[in-house]
Structure formats: C-alpha cells, structure tokens
C-alpha positions in Angstrom: 44.9 193.4 83.7 44.2 190.2 81.7 42.5 187.1 83.0 44.2 183.9 81.9 41.7 181.0 82.5 43.3 177.6 83.1 40.8 175.3 81.6 43.1 172.3 81.4 45.8 170.9 83.7 48.5 172.3 81.5 47.9 175.7 80.0 50.6 178.0 78.5 50.5 181.6 80.0 50.5 183.4 76.6 48.3 185.9 74.9 46.3 184.5 72.0 45.9 186.8 69.0 42.3 188.1 68.7 40.1 186.7 66.0 38.4 189.0 63.5 34.7 189.3 64.3 31.7 191.3 63.1 31.2 194.0 65.9 27.5 194.2 65.4 27.0 190.5 65.4 29.2 190.1 68.5 27.2 192.8 70.4 23.9 191.2 69.5 25.2 187.8 70.6 26.7 189.2 73.8 23.5 191.0 74.7 21.4 187.9 74.1 23.8 185.8 76.2 23.8 188.4 79.0 20.0 188.7 79.1 19.8 184.9 79.4 22.0 184.8 82.5 20.5 184.1 85.9 21.2 186.2 89.0 23.1 184.6 91.9 21.0 181.7 93.4 21.1 180.7 97.1 22.4 177.2 96.1 25.3 178.8 94.2 27.0 179.5 97.5 27.6 175.7 97.8 29.5 175.9 94.5 31.9 178.8 95.3 35.7 178.3 95.4 38.6 180.5 96.2 42.4 180.7 96.7 44.2 181.2 100.0 47.6 180.9 101.5 49.4 181.5 98.2 53.1 180.6 98.6 55.8 181.2 96.0 59.0 179.2 96.0 62.2 181.0 96.9 63.4 180.7 93.3 60.2 182.3 92.0 59.3 179.5 89.7 56.4 177.8 91.2 53.4 178.6 93.5 51.6 176.2 95.8 48.2 177.4 97.2 45.2 176.2 99.2 42.1 175.9 97.1 38.9 176.2 99.2 35.7 174.7 97.8 32.3 174.6 99.4 30.8 171.1 99.5 27.0 170.6 99.4 27.3 167.1 100.7 29.3 167.9 103.8 28.1 171.5 104.3 31.7 172.5 104.8 34.5 174.4 103.1 37.1 171.9 102.1 40.7 172.6 101.3 43.1 171.0 98.8 46.7 171.9 97.6 47.4 172.9 94.0 50.6 173.8 92.2 51.2 176.4 89.5 54.4 176.4 87.3 55.0 180.0 86.2 57.2 179.1 83.2 55.0 176.5 81.6 51.6 177.4 83.0 51.1 173.9 84.3 48.3 173.9 87.0 47.5 170.7 88.8 46.4 169.3 92.2 49.0 168.0 94.6 46.3 166.7 97.0 42.6 167.0 96.3 40.7 164.3 98.1 38.4 163.8 101.1 41.0 165.1 103.5 41.9 168.7 104.4 45.2 170.5 103.7 46.6 173.7 105.1 49.8 175.8 105.7 51.9 174.8 102.6 55.5 176.0 103.0 58.4 175.6 100.6 61.7 174.2 101.7 64.8 176.3 100.7 65.7 173.6 98.1 62.5 174.5 96.1 61.7 170.8 95.9 59.9 170.0 99.2 56.6 171.3 100.5 55.6 170.9 104.1 51.9 171.2 105.0 49.4 170.1 107.7 46.8 167.5 106.9 44.5 165.0 108.5 45.1 162.4 105.8 46.6 160.0 108.4 43.8 160.3 110.8 44.9 163.3 112.8 46.5 166.7 112.0 50.2 166.0 111.3 53.0 167.7 109.5 53.6 166.1 106.1 56.4 166.7 103.6 56.0 166.2 99.8 59.0 165.7 97.5 58.0 167.1 94.1 60.7 165.6 92.0 60.4 162.2 93.6 56.6 162.4 93.9 56.8 161.0 97.5 54.9 162.1 100.6 55.5 161.2 104.3 54.2 162.3 107.6 57.1 163.5 109.7 55.3 164.1 113.0 53.3 162.1 115.5 51.5 164.9 117.4 48.5 164.8 119.8 47.4 168.3 118.9 47.3 170.4 115.7 50.5 172.1 114.8 50.6 175.7 113.4 53.1 178.3 112.2 55.3 175.9 110.2 58.7 177.3 109.4 61.6 175.7 107.5 65.2 176.1 108.8 67.5 177.8 106.2 69.5 174.6 105.9 66.3 172.6 105.1 67.0 170.1 107.9 64.3 171.1 110.4 60.8 172.4 110.7 59.7 174.6 113.6 56.1 174.9 114.7 53.8 175.8 117.6 51.6 173.3 119.4 49.7 173.4 122.7 51.0 171.6 125.8 48.6 170.9 128.6 49.3 172.7 131.9 49.8 170.5 135.0 46.8 170.3 137.4 46.7 173.1 140.0 47.1 172.5 143.7 43.3 173.1 144.1 42.3 170.6 141.3 44.7 167.9 142.8 43.2 168.5 146.3 39.6 167.6 145.3 38.6 164.2 146.4 37.3 162.0 143.5 35.6 158.7 144.2 36.8 155.7 142.3 34.5 154.8 139.3 33.4 151.1 139.4 34.1 149.1 136.3 31.5 149.5 133.6 29.7 152.2 135.6 27.8 154.8 133.6 28.7 158.2 135.2 28.1 161.6 133.9 31.0 163.8 132.7 33.3 165.2 135.4 33.0 168.8 136.4 35.3 171.2 134.6 37.5 173.3 136.9 38.3 176.8 135.5 41.0 178.8 137.2 42.5 180.9 134.4 41.7 184.4 133.3 41.8 183.4 129.6 39.6 180.3 129.8 37.3 180.5 126.7 37.5 181.3 123.0 34.8 181.7 120.4 34.7 178.6 118.3 36.4 176.6 121.0 34.2 177.1 124.0 35.8 176.5 127.5 39.3 175.5 126.7 41.5 173.0 128.4 44.3 174.7 130.3 47.2 174.6 127.8 49.9 176.9 126.5 51.4 177.3 123.0 55.0 176.2 122.9 57.7 176.2 120.3 58.9 172.9 118.8 61.2 171.6 116.2 61.2 168.3 114.3 63.7 166.8 111.8 62.5 167.5 108.2 63.1 163.8 107.4 60.9 162.7 110.3 61.5 161.9 113.9 60.7 162.9 117.5 59.8 166.5 118.0 61.6 168.6 120.6 60.0 171.2 122.8 62.1 174.4 123.0 60.0 176.6 125.3 58.0 176.0 128.5 56.1 177.7 131.2 52.6 179.1 131.6 52.9 181.6 128.6 51.3 181.9 125.2 54.2 181.9 122.7 53.2 183.1 119.2 54.2 183.0 115.6 55.5 183.5 113.0 58.7 181.7 113.8 61.8 183.2 112.3 65.0 181.1 112.0 68.5 182.7 112.4 70.6 182.4 109.3 72.8 179.6 110.8 69.7 177.4 111.5 70.7 177.3 115.2 68.0 179.5 116.8 64.4 180.7 116.5 62.9 184.1 117.0 59.3 184.6 118.1 57.0 187.0 119.9 55.6 186.2 123.4 54.4 187.9 126.5 56.2 186.1 129.4 55.0 188.5 132.1 53.4 186.6 135.0 50.1 188.6 134.5 50.1 188.3 130.7 46.5 187.2 130.6 45.4 190.6 132.0 47.5 192.5 129.5 46.7 193.5 125.9 49.0 194.9 123.3 52.1 193.6 125.1 54.6 191.2 123.7 58.4 191.1 123.2 60.7 189.2 120.8 62.7 186.2 122.1 65.4 184.0 120.7 65.7 180.4 121.7 68.7 178.2 120.9 67.6 174.9 119.3 70.3 172.8 121.1 70.7 174.4 124.5 67.1 175.8 124.7 68.6 178.9 126.2 66.1 181.8 125.9 67.3 185.3 125.2 65.0 188.4 125.2 65.7 190.6 122.1 63.3 193.5 122.7 61.8 195.3 125.7 59.6 198.0 124.2 56.4 199.1 126.0 53.9 197.7 123.6 53.5 194.7 121.2 56.4 193.5 119.0 55.2 190.9 116.5 55.7 189.3 113.1 59.5 188.9 113.2 61.3 188.6 109.8 65.1 188.2 109.5 67.1 189.5 106.7 68.9 186.9 104.5 72.3 187.8 106.0 70.9 187.4 109.5 71.9 190.9 110.7 68.6 192.8 110.7 65.3 191.8 112.3 62.2 193.4 110.9 59.0 193.4 113.1 55.7 195.2 113.6 55.2 197.3 116.7 51.9 198.5 118.3 51.8 201.1 121.1 50.2 199.9 124.3 47.8 202.8 124.6 44.5 202.0 126.3 42.4 203.0 123.3 40.3 201.2 120.8 42.6 201.5 117.8 46.4 201.9 117.3 48.3 201.6 114.0 51.0 198.9 113.9 54.3 200.3 112.6 57.4 198.7 110.9 60.7 198.6 112.8 64.2 197.3 112.3 66.4 195.8 115.0 70.2 195.7 114.3 71.1 192.4 116.0 74.8 193.5 116.4 74.3 197.0 118.0 70.8 196.5 119.4 69.7 199.8 117.7 66.0 200.0 116.7 64.7 202.3 114.1 61.3 202.8 112.3 60.6 202.7 108.6 57.6 204.3 106.9 57.0 206.5 110.0 54.8 208.9 108.0 52.5 206.2 106.7 49.3 206.6 108.7 48.2 203.0 108.2 48.8 199.7 109.9 51.7 197.6 108.5 51.3 193.9 108.3 53.4 190.8 107.2 56.9 192.3 106.6 59.0 190.0 104.4 62.6 190.5 103.2 63.4 190.3 99.4 67.1 190.9 99.9 69.3 192.5 102.6 68.2 196.1 101.7 64.6 195.6 100.6 61.4 194.5 102.3 57.7 194.1 101.3 54.7 194.4 103.5 50.9 194.8 103.1 48.5 197.5 104.4 45.0 198.7 103.8 44.3 202.1 102.3 40.9 203.6 101.6 39.1 200.4 100.8 42.0 198.6 99.2 44.6 196.1 100.4 48.0 196.8 99.0 51.5 195.3 98.9 54.3 197.8 99.1 58.1 197.6 98.8 60.4 199.6 101.1 64.2 199.9 101.2 66.2 200.1 104.4 66.8 203.7 103.4 63.1 204.3 103.8 62.0 204.6 100.2 58.5 203.1 99.7 56.7 202.1 96.5 53.3 200.4 96.1 53.4 197.3 94.0 49.8 196.0 93.9 46.5 197.3 95.2 44.1 194.4 94.5 44.6 191.9 97.3 41.4 190.4 98.6 38.7 187.9 97.9 39.3 185.5 100.9 36.1 186.7 102.6 33.3 185.4 100.5 30.2 186.4 102.4 30.6 190.1 102.9 33.0 192.5 101.2 35.7 192.8 104.0 39.2 193.8 103.0 41.3 190.6 103.1 44.1 188.8 101.3 47.7 187.8 101.7 50.9 187.6 99.7 54.3 185.9 99.6 57.5 187.0 97.9 60.4 185.2 96.2 64.1 186.1 96.4 63.9 187.6 92.9 61.1 190.0 94.1 58.2 188.2 92.4 55.0 188.6 94.5 52.3 185.9 94.6 49.0 186.9 96.1 45.3 186.4 96.5 43.7 188.8 94.0 40.1 189.9 94.7 37.5 191.9 92.9 33.8 192.8 93.2 32.9 190.0 90.7 35.1 187.1 91.9 36.4 185.5 95.1 40.1 185.2 95.4 42.2 184.1 92.5 46.0 183.4 92.4 48.0 186.3 90.8 51.6 187.2 90.5 53.4 190.6 90.2 56.7 190.8 88.4 58.5 193.1 86.0 56.0 195.9 86.9 52.8 194.1 86.0 50.3 191.6 87.4 49.0 188.4 85.9 45.9 186.5 87.0 46.7 182.8 86.9 43.4 181.1 87.9 39.7 181.3 87.2 38.3 179.2 90.0 34.7 180.3 89.6 34.5 180.9 85.9 32.3 177.9 85.3 29.7 179.1 87.8 29.9 182.9 87.5 30.1 183.0 83.7 26.5 181.7 84.0 25.4 184.4 86.5 24.6 188.1 86.1 26.0 189.8 89.2 25.0 193.2 90.6 27.4 196.0 89.7 29.4 197.7 92.5 29.7 201.5 92.3 31.7 203.8 94.6 29.9 206.5 96.6 31.5 209.3 98.6 29.4 211.6 100.8 29.7 213.9 103.8 28.3 212.8 107.1 26.0 215.1 109.0 28.1 214.4 112.1 31.3 216.4 111.9 31.3 216.8 108.1 33.4 213.6 107.8 33.9 212.2 104.3 32.6 208.7 104.2 33.6 206.2 101.5 30.9 203.8 100.5 29.8 201.4 97.7 26.4 200.3 96.4 25.4 197.3 94.5 22.6 197.5 91.9 20.4 194.6 91.0 21.1 192.7 87.7 19.2 194.4 84.8 19.3 197.7 86.8 17.2 200.5 85.3 18.0 203.9 86.8 14.6 205.2 85.7 12.9 202.8 88.2 12.6 202.9 92.0 14.3 200.1 94.0 14.1 199.2 97.7 17.4 199.9 99.6 19.2 197.7 102.2 21.9 199.5 104.3 24.4 196.8 105.4 26.8 197.7 108.2 30.2 196.0 108.7 31.5 194.5 111.9 34.6 195.2 113.9 34.1 198.1 114.2 37.8 198.5 113.4 37.5 196.7 110.1 36.7 197.9 106.6 34.7 197.0 103.5 35.8 197.5 99.9 34.8 196.7 96.3 35.1 193.0 96.9 33.0 189.9 96.0 30.2 189.4 98.6 27.8 186.5 98.2 25.4 187.8 100.9 25.1 191.2 99.3 24.9 189.9 95.8 22.0 187.7 96.9 20.2 190.8 98.2 20.8 192.5 94.9 19.6 189.5 93.0 16.3 189.8 95.0 15.8 193.3 93.6 17.4 195.5 96.3 20.0 198.2 95.9 22.6 197.4 98.7 24.5 200.2 100.3 27.6 199.5 102.5 30.0 202.1 103.9 33.2 202.5 105.9 31.8 204.6 108.7 33.9 206.3 111.4 36.0 203.8 113.2 36.8 201.9 110.0 40.4 201.0 109.2 42.3 202.0 106.1 41.8 205.8 106.7 44.3 206.4 109.4 44.4 206.6 113.2 42.3 209.8 113.6 39.4 208.4 111.6 39.5 205.0 113.4 39.6 206.8 116.8 36.5 208.8 116.1 34.6 205.9 117.7 36.7 205.8 120.9 34.3 205.8 123.8 31.6 206.4 121.2 30.7 202.8 120.0 27.8 202.8 119.2 26.6 206.4 119.2 24.6 209.1 117.4 27.8 209.8 115.4 28.1 206.6 113.5 24.3 206.6 113.2 24.6 209.9 111.3 27.3 208.4 109.0 24.7 205.7 108.0 21.7 208.0 107.7 23.7 210.5 105.6 24.5 207.5 103.3 20.9 206.7 103.0 20.1 210.3 102.1 22.9 210.3 99.5 21.3 207.3 97.9 17.8 208.8 97.9 19.3 211.9 96.1 20.2 209.7 93.2 16.5 209.2 92.3 16.3 205.5 91.9 15.6 204.5 95.6 12.1 204.0 96.9 11.9 206.1 100.0 9.0 204.0 101.3 11.1 200.8 101.2 14.3 201.2 103.3 15.8 198.3 105.2 18.8 197.9 107.5 21.1 195.0 108.4 24.5 194.2 109.9 26.5 191.6 111.8 28.5 191.8 115.1 29.4 195.5 115.3 27.1 195.9 112.3 24.3 194.3 114.4 25.0 196.8 117.2 24.8 199.6 114.7 21.5 198.2 113.3 19.8 198.0 116.7 21.2 201.4 117.8 19.8 202.9 114.6 16.2 201.5 115.1 16.3 203.0 118.6 16.9 206.4 117.1 14.7 206.4 113.9 11.7 204.7 112.5 12.6 205.3 108.8 13.3 201.7 108.1 10.6 199.2 107.3 12.4 196.3 109.0 15.8 195.4 110.4 18.0 192.3 110.5 20.7 192.1 113.2 23.2 189.3 113.3 25.3 188.5 116.4 24.5 191.8 118.1 25.6 193.2 121.5 22.7 194.9 123.2 24.0 195.2 126.8 27.6 196.0 127.2 27.8 195.1 130.9 26.5 191.6 130.3 28.6 191.3 127.1 32.0 192.1 128.6 31.3 190.0 131.7 30.4 186.9 129.7 32.3 187.0 126.4 35.8 185.8 125.5 37.1 189.3 124.6 36.6 190.9 127.9 40.1 191.8 129.0 41.2 193.8 126.0 37.7 195.2 125.4 37.2 196.6 128.9 40.7 198.1 128.9 40.8 199.6 125.4 37.2 200.4 124.7 35.7 201.7 127.9 36.8 204.3 130.5 36.6 201.8 133.4 35.1 198.7 134.8 31.4 198.1 134.3 30.7 198.7 138.0 32.7 201.9 137.9 31.3 203.4 134.6 27.8 201.8 134.4 26.2 205.0 132.9 28.7 204.9 130.0 28.2 201.2 129.4 24.4 201.7 129.4 24.6 204.7 127.0 26.5 202.6 124.5 24.0 199.7 124.7 21.2 199.4 122.1 19.0 198.0 125.0 19.0 201.5 126.5 16.9 202.7 123.4 14.6 199.7 123.2 11.6 201.8 124.5 11.8 203.9 121.3 11.8 200.9 118.8 8.8 200.5 116.5 10.7 198.8 113.7 10.2 195.0 113.2 13.5 193.3 114.1 14.9 189.9 113.1 17.7 188.6 115.3 20.1 185.9 114.0 22.7 184.4 116.3 24.7 181.2 116.8 23.9 179.4 120.0 27.6 178.7 120.7 28.6 182.4 120.2 31.2 183.4 122.8 32.1 186.8 121.2 28.6 188.3 121.3 26.8 185.7 123.5 23.3 184.4 122.7 22.2 185.9 126.1 22.4 189.4 124.5 20.2 188.4 121.6 17.7 186.9 124.1 17.6 190.1 126.2 16.7 192.2 123.2 14.2 189.7 121.8 12.4 189.4 125.2 12.3 193.2 125.5 10.7 193.6 122.1 8.1 190.9 122.9 7.3 192.6 126.2 6.7 195.8 124.1 4.7 193.8 121.5 7.0 194.8 118.7 7.1 192.5 115.7 10.2 190.4 116.1 11.7 187.0 115.5 14.7 185.3 116.9 16.6 182.8 114.7 19.0 180.5 116.7 21.7 178.6 114.8 22.6 175.3 116.6 26.3 174.6 116.9 27.3 178.0 115.4 29.8 180.3 117.1 30.4 183.9 116.1 31.3 182.7 112.7 27.6 182.1 112.1 28.2 181.9 108.3 31.2 179.6 108.4 29.2 176.8 106.9 27.5 177.3 103.5 24.1 176.4 104.7 24.4 178.9 107.6 25.3 181.6 105.2 22.3 180.8 103.0 20.1 180.7 106.1 21.2 184.1 107.2 20.5 185.6 103.8 17.2 183.9 103.1 15.8 184.7 106.6 16.6 188.4 106.1 15.1 188.4 102.6 11.9 186.8 103.9 11.7 189.3 106.8 12.2 192.3 104.5 9.7 191.0 102.0 7.1 190.7 104.7 7.4 194.5 105.4 8.0 195.7 101.9 5.3 198.2 100.7 3.9 198.0 97.2 
C-alpha cells in the first residue's frame, strides 16, 4: 500500500517514477538521518492530528472528513472540516477556524454538506453549498443536535435532540419561597427521581428525553415527531419516498431498568403516526434501508443476562414482515450495516486485533474488503475506526497503523489508497518504537493469547530492558497493532511495552469473550497476563529484575488484582480502577446493565461474589508500590473507589500515591495535558522503583 502525502492544497494522486540513486549512498544517508531522529516527546502529544467521520459522497467523487488537531493553547482537541476530490487530488479546508465542526453529511445532490457547528454561538445545523460557496445555519435549537440524516429528496434533515421532561407532581408540590429582587441566594436543590439520572462526562443530568425532529433543508422551524418519556436513538433511516423515518427505541414503561432491549419504529413525518416494525426479544439497532425501500437491514443483540453477546446482521422484508439473518456463521459482532445497492451491503467488524469492512450479498455471500481500519484512538492501541460507502461501492475509511494515527483512505477496484499524511511533518522527525506480534499459551486453560510488544527506539536485542505490562479496559474491548502515544512514550523512555488481548477481549468470538463471565477480575485473566510476562522473559532481552504493570479502567482493575496475587512487579500504575464492586455499582452511572449482565444477583444478595471480584479483597497481600490516577468527576469508576484503595494502602504503610485530576471524568486523557500527566506520572513512579 502506497502513502500519497498531500503537501499542497492541490496534489495529483499519481505515482511518480523513481529516480536513480546510488544504493550505498542512500543507505548511508538514511542511516544517518534515522540515527539523528528523536524518540516521541511528551510535548509532541499537543501536535498530533487525525481523521475521523470520513464521509464519501453518493457519487463516489469527493470525501469530507473531520480533522482533529490537538491545540497546546486551548489544551483541547479541535475539529475542522476538510474536503478531498478523488479525481484531481485536491485537498483543502472547508472550515478550519476557532470553532468546532462535526457530523458532516452529504446531501443526495452531492453538492450540499450538512454539519453541526458552534460558529454562530451555539451548536446548530449548518448547510454548505459547494458550487455556490455559501453557508447558512438552518436551525435555531436550544440543545445540541445529533444523528443528522438527509431525506432522499434532499428537502429535509432529520436529527435527534433532547426535550426537557415536565416537572413531576412531587417537584411541583414543593413550596418555594419568592426570591427578593437582587437577592444573592445559593443554587436551588436538584430533585432526582429517575433511574437513569447520571452519565459520565455529564454528571447529574436534567430530566430530558431524546426525540426525533425534522427541519427543512433550506432552513425553518423544526418539527418534533416523537414524544413521551423514552430515549429514542439513531441512526435515523428515511423511507425511499421521504415521508417517514425509521429509528430504534425502547418504549416500554420500565425501559430505564432494561438493557439490550430496543425495537424499530417508523414515524410518519406529516401525521406523526408511530408504527412498530419489530418486536424481537433483544435489541434491534442501526437500521439501514435498501435503495428501493423494500428491505431494512439492522443489527440484533440477544437479551441474555450475560457480560457479552455478539450483534448479528438481520434483514426485514417490509412487505411480508419476514426477518432473516445474514452471516449467521460469523462469530463476531457486526456493526454499521450500509447498502451499496439493492442486493449488496457492507458492514464492519473486529477480528483478531483488526477492524475490517466486509461486503455481503442478500444471498449471504461475504467478502472482506479492507482490514486496516483504526487510528481514531490516539492514546492507547484500541481497535477503532469507521467507514462510509458510495453508490458505486467505493469505501472511504479511517486507516490506522502502528506508526500513525488515522488517515483518510479509499478502497476501490480491489485496492486501497492512502490520501492524507496528517502527521508526516511531526512523525517524520521522530523514531518510534516498533510493534511486534506475540502469541503465547496462557497457564489458565491453555488459551491462546494474542499480544503485541513495542521495543524502544534503537532497540538492541543483546541488551536487557525493563518491561511494562499494559492492560486494556473494557474488559470487552480489544487492542491491536495501532498507534498509541502513551505506549510509545513508555518505549521512548527505554521500556519494552507488552499489551495483550486477554480472555474477555472482543474480536475472538463469543466463547473467548465469555470466559470472563462472573470471573472479572480473577486468577484466570491474571494468568493470561503472567504467561505473557513469562513469554517475554523467554526472549532474552527483558530484565527480570525490572518488571512493571499498568492499566486503565478494566486494566486498572486487572493491575490491582495482579498486585494482590504477586509481588513480581517493582511498581504498579492503576488508572480509573474499580476496587470495591459493591460501592462501584451502587454509585456509578452504569449500574443497571452492569448488575444485570455481569453479576449473579444484587450486591445484597451476592455479596460474597462481589467481594471476591474486588481488588480490595486482596489488599492485605499487597507489597507493590502503587500509583493511582483518577479523574475527580469520574462517574464510571468513581473517585471513591480510588480513595478506598489509597487509604487501605496507607493504613498498611505501603508506598503509594494518589493523583487526582480536577474536572476530568472517566475520559481522564481526553485533554492533551491530561494524557501527558498520566504518562509522565507513571514514568516517574516506575523510575523511582527501577533497579540498576
């Protein structure tokens, strides 16, 4: 696969003939240049950029995408809109200024692009006319819109937006004294009466429900199509005649207490009449309608009360009501189905550390198209990425690798082309650690574990290096050979970094993911990690006297569980850990689904099980120095859990430090400076306990 850097605003996508060079001179020059390169620096994180939300026009001629760029002055990741012309190679910004842009969506005429931006002071839907070079805001909303969707006739845009619920009888019955003019009172108390009342990153939420709206594409007053105390979801799929919308929702009265439950509904744009299309036990989601309007594709997830279930691809014949499954034998989760034509769909899925786009016919014949989606997770090497497909079958996608964050790529005529080089200016001046694959057998159940390790720049296999074992979160997520600024910084500091897809990881099928059911955390995943450390020691270049362990969220849990079972690590760094499952599920935002799917009962019914899975139950065994790093506004793994573990360690007089990040939620690396702080605190902690 060739990389076509776009150094100017207009660059032809063509192959330049190679110049004749002296091989010996070239090698000498390359070696000298390589040796002069620096490893990745902490401040480089402020300079990273990447592509996301890559959208190809229906005619397959142009791509609009969101370019994300870290800004050292604002300490934020800022977003702009850029355009690529596939015929000429033209690559230029549509909007790149102090405002933020998201959700670009092509109109059916291939000339208009809708997007959401705060360029007019609040988040509104904007439309840009390419040929006319004109832009206008077409909404006047009080809340941020999401899930934009053009009608097939190009006359309307559908979206989701929150609508505040009316005050309850109790709230209205409370006497409130009249506030005198110019009085300085404290804020009013917040009344919470809903089951789903908080969310990480949002805190305690106002009582509001996501509703479906439409607005004229030329601007005007929005119309609300749904109502009631229900959470309606996207994506929003238009019927072929532009007269109705299809969307997933759970409209059961007790929907807040249910997980993996949703049906597909159709709402008429004019009459607002609601019609339920599916009634399966489980969750129907991601509707996508065939171009002729006859067949509805969607993903389906069984409602089993277990920690992991694959999502499957199903088709609904809208005339007969018949539902059938495609790719039934694929033991992977299907995501983002999209029609190419009336007999062909595309979708994405993860498979053994790769994110792929596949094509499948309505006759159930499946072919993989690309296997290098990724790069949208910059900090750690999570599987990530997205795609969109044109009517001619051309696929545009975020392309990731171990050496670069996401670039824009296209797949057509059986081959891929990389269209951007967003980090070339920075990373061409840096020498990154090399990522190598490792497969080994776990001592627990002889399970094969796929892993990767990163060697330091200028790695010499004859030398001995300290090792960091880094554990991913989830636990039902997965790592892969993707760019990871955090792990590259560890390698730049002289460590070999090992990361694995331990049992419970996705991309290996339901059986492997379910090995952690009722066993998260446990001695079993602990053995997956320890067997990986042993496999690295067997290679001969790891210093057995300098072993370290780190991880975030589920990886923080695994880190603390490990130091409760072994003292082989010099030091540990746990980010956003859960240490007491009882307090966690009764104070975090994920309690309903987590209690139902992850545990055999309520905490007061199964206390012994909750305690057995809690790292705090092993704290009396800990002798390893531990660093704890958590956001003070974390509502997924609340700060109280970190405090419990820290105080337990201090009572036991174990070397420990607690690092609290003000204003940070569970996304404790969402700002560049937070990511740097996480890395550099861990490196300083490990250096403190590194043996000569």
